[in-house]
N, C-alpha and C positions, 0 to 999 in steps of 0.2 A: 504494500500500500504506500501511497505517497506520504512524504514526511513534511510537516508544516512547522515553521518557527513562528511563535506568536508572542504578543505582548498585550497585557490587559490589566484590568483592575478588579479587585475583589474586596471583601470587607476587611481583609488583613493588609491591604495595600497593593502596590504594583506587583504583578505576576508576569513572569516570562519563562519560556521553555519551548519544548518541542512536543508534537503530538502526531500520531499517525491516523489518517482517515481516508475515506474513499475520495473525497474532494474537499474543496474549501468550505462549502456550506455545511458538510457533515462535521468538519473540524470545529467550526464556530458553534454548531449545535451541541457537540460534546462538551466544549468548554463552558457553554452556558449552563449545562447540567451541573457543572462543578462550581457554579456561582461566579464565573469569571466573565466579565464584559470585555470582549476583544476590541482593542483599539488599533492593532496592527497585526497582520498575518501574511505570510508568504510561503510558497512551496520551497522546500529544501530537499536536495538530493540526499537520500539516506546512504550511509556508507555500506558498501558491500561486505559480505562476510570475509572476503579475502583481502580487504584493504588494511593498511597499517593500523588505522584507528580501531577497526573491529578485531584485529588479530594481535594486538599488542599484549604485553605482559600484564596480567591481572594479579593484584596483590592478594595474599591469603585473607587479609582483613576484609577487603572489599567482597571477595567471594563468599566469605562466611556471612556477612551482612545480607548479601543478595539471597543466599540460600535460606537464611532464617526468615527474611521478610516474605519470600515466595511461599514458604511453608505456612506462615501466619495467614496470608491472604487466601491461599487455597483452602485452609482449614475454615476460614470465614465464609466460604462458598462463592468467592468471586471467580468468574470465568478465567481460564488459564491465559488466554491471549491478552485479556485486559490486565491481568496481573503483570505479565511480562512488559507490556507497554508502560504501565505505571512505574515499574522498576527502571525501565530505560530512561524515563524522564527524570527521575529523582536521584539516580546513582551519581556519585562523585567521581567515578572512574570512567574516563572517555572510552577506553577499550571495552569495558563491560557494557556501556550504553549501546555501543554498536553491536556487540554480540547479542544483547537482549532483544534488540530490534530484529536482528537476523533470525533468532530463534522464534520470535513471535510470528514473523512472516511464514516461516516453515510450518509452524503449528496451525496457523490459519489456513494454509494450503492442504492440510490433511495429515501431516506427519505427526508421529508421537513426539512427546517431549524428549524421550531418550534418543530417538533418531535425530532430532534437531540438535541436541547437545553434542552428539558425536561428530557433527560437522566442525566442531571447534576443539580438537584434541589438545591444543596447547593450554586451554583453560579447564576443560572438563576431562579428567582422565578416566580410565576404565572403571575404577572404583566408583566414581561419581555417576557415570552413565548406567552402570549395572544396577546400582541401588535405585536410581530413578526408574529404570525399567521394571524392577521388582515391585516398586511402589505403585506404578501405574497398573501393572497386571493384578495386584492384590487389592486395589482400591484404597491404598494407604499412602498415597503420594506425600501428603503433608507430614506423616510420621517419618517416612524415609528421608525427606528433606531436613527434618529436625535432627535426625541422627547424623546426617551429612554435615550440617552446620556445626554440631558439637565436635565431630571428627576433624573438620577443617580448623576450628579454633584450637583444639588440642595439639594438632600437628604444627600449627603456626607458633604456638607457645613453646613447643619443643625446639623448633628452629631458632627462636629468639634466644633460648638458653645457650644453645651451642655457639651461635654468633657472638653472644655476650662474652663467652669464655675466650674468644679469639680477638676481641677488640683491643684489650690491654697489650698483649705481646705484639700485635701488629703495629699498634701506634708507637710503642717503644722502639721496635726495630726500624720503623720509618724515621723517627727522630734521630736514632743513632746513625742511620745511613746518611741523612742530610748533614749532620754535624761532621761526620768523618769526611764526606765529600767536600764540604766547605774547607776543612782544615787541610786536606790534601791539595786542593786547588789554589788556595789563597794564603793560608797561614804558613805552611811548611816551606813553600818556595821563597818567602821573605827571609826566613831563617837560613835557608840554603845559600842564598845570595850573600848574606852577612858572613857566614862561615867561610865561604869561598874567598871573599875579599881579605879575610884575616889569615887565610892559609893554614887554618888549624888542622891538626890530625884528629879526625872525628872518630868517636867511639862506634863500635859495630852497630848498636841499635839505631843510632842517628843516621848512619850511612844506609841502613836498610829502609828506614822510613823515607828518607829523601829519594832513594831509588824507586820505592813504590809510588811516591808522589810524581816523579818524572814519568813513570810508566803510565799512570792514570791520565796525566795531562796530555801525553803524546798519543795515546790510543783510546781516548775517551769514547769516540764514536764507535770504534771497533768493539769495545767492551759492551756498550749498550746494544749493539747489533747481536753480539754473541749471547747476551742475556735474553734478548727477545727471541732469538732463534732457539735457545734451550727451552724457553717457556712454551713456544709453539710445538717443538718436538715432543716435549712431555705431554702436552695436551693431546697431540695426535696419537701418541702411544697409548694414552689412557682411553682413547675412544675405541681401540681394538680390544677384542675379548681377552686376549692373553695379557695385554698391558693393564687393563682394568683389574684383572684377577691378581696380578702381581702387586700392583700398588695398593689395592684394598687389603691384601694379605699382610703387607708390610705395615700399613696403618694400624691393623689390629694387634700387631706385636710391639708397637711403640709404647713405652711406659706412660701411664696416665692417659695419654691421648688414645691409645688402643682401648683402655678401659672405658673411656667416655664413648668411643665409637661403638663398642660392644653393647653398652647399656642403651644407647640411642637406637641401635638396630633392634634390640629386643622390644623396647617400648613401641617402636613403629610397627613391627611385625604383629605383636599381640593386639594393639589397638585396631589396626586395619582389619585383621582377621575377625576380631570380635564384632566390629561394626558390620562386616559382611554376613557373618553367621546369624547375628541378631536380626538382620533384615530379611533373612530367608534365602540368601544366595547359596547355591549348592557348594559343598566343601571343596570339590575339585576346582570349580571356577574361582572360588575364594582364594585358594592357594595360588592359582595362576596369577590372579591380580596382585596378591600380596608379594609374590616374587618380583613382579615388574616394578613395584614401588619400594623395594627393600632399600635401595640406595647403596648397597655394598654387594659386590659380585660373590663373595664367599657366602654371605647370608642368602643371596638369591639362589645359589646352587644348593644350599642346604634345604631351602623351602621346596625347590623343585624335586629333590630327592624324597621329601615328605609326600609330595603329590604322587610320585610313582609308588611309594609305599602304600598309600591309601587306595590307589587304583588296584593294587594287588590284594587288597583286603586286609592289609596290616594296619597297625596303629600309627598315629601321628607323632607320638612322643619318641618312639624308638629311633628313627633317623635324626631327629633333632638332637638327641643325646649324643649320637656318634659324630655330629658336626663339630663339636668342641667350641661352638660359638655361643650356644645357649647354656646357661648354668644349670646344674642339677635341679635346683629348686624349681626352675621354670618347666623343665621337662616332667618333673614329678607332678606339679600342679596340672599341667596339660593332660597327663595320664589319668589323674583322678577325674578331671572334667570329662574325658572320654568315657570313663567307666560309669560315671553317674549321670551322663546325659546333660551335663551343665557346662559344656565346653565354652560357650559364649561368656558365661558368668566368670569362669576361671580366667579367661583371656583378658577380660575387662579389669579384673583385680590385679593381674600381673602388670598390665599397662599402667594402672594408677601407681603401683609400687615403684615401677622403674622410672616413672616421671619424677618421683621424689628422689630416686637414686641419681638421676641425671643432675638434678639441682645440687645435690650433695657433692658430686664429683666436680661440677663446674665451680662451686665455691672453693673446694679444696685446690683445684688446679689454679684458680686465680690467686689464691693465697700463696701457693708455692712459686708461681711464676713471677710475682711482684719482686721479691728480693733477688731472684736469679737474674731478671732483666736489669735491675738497677746495678747489680754487681757487674754484669756484662758491659753495660753502657759506660759505667765509671772506669772499668778496667781498660776498655779500648781507648776512650778519650784520654784517660789519665796516662796510659802507656805512650800515646803520641806526644803528649805534653812533656813527659819526663824525658823521652828520647831527644826532644829538641833542646831541653835545658841542660842536659849532661855536658855539652861542650862549654856552656857559659861558666860552669864551675872552674874551667881552666883559663878563662879570659885574663885573669890577673897575671897568671904565669906567662901567657903569650904577650901581654903588654910589656912586662918586664924584659 
């Protein structure tokens, strides 16, 4: 349907926005029903589903709000197309506005909501679309969307915890890099010129630092190109199956960081599978979706082995225990859940427990990194300063 940009007045003041309607008269009539007196209206070309605006990155926070509001409106009995059009008008995310309009058009043309959402895989993954499909088939779309909103919010909170743990060391390393670069490029050359004019016999640390400074200044662009090339090569290698498996395995073995990655993987796995099982998605399909959203190749392979085990009529807990990724407590609780028929409840409890565990590990990691990074920064900068001042202690002798 055509898209119209409007401006008007209501009891609350000036109103402006966008609305979809068959024609200009229909748009004015719809706005009048909303108690808006139109003062200006013009047709506007709506963004296509493949345009940058409709296909941009949607933040987890915006997606959670969109999902929860859609669930509320559907639960209140509003028609689906109207719900999507309302959300398209009021969303603060330009990409999500374009996607909502595209989905509304597809639903108005006869497609199901799940089919319409699958046209935007960058925003709505397999977990999202499968739960929507189950909700549509069972007549509980509002409940399925409510579960999805909770899942998206919990996943976003987990991401924030992990990112929060990385902010401090990243900022310290960035500051250290800038300070060292400034000293090598501007401070040390000044000292080097002074020592050269005096003809002093420089100590080994001083000669080493001056040599590094000369090398960095002479080959600065080459060094930048080498670092950029190394980053691109590492990124390309990680995109391969073997490279991703190797790097993910190394990450799991790194002290503290590996512990954090393991706990995040367990929390993500159990929450995703719990959400799928609670919504009625078959266990084999749930394991397939969970594997694709694992975020770690080692965990993904472990989940796929579980799927094979279940296909053969075996339990879910046994292959998880052999993977060495999941702690014994997790596999034991999953085993109990399978035996008692309360797998979804057990998975949800494990997810809650490991959310708290991630918070604890993040706090511990931050507390450990703070003194380590301060000592590192002080040691590097202090080492450069001491290396430059060593010859000064001999200046009196040289002058005599």
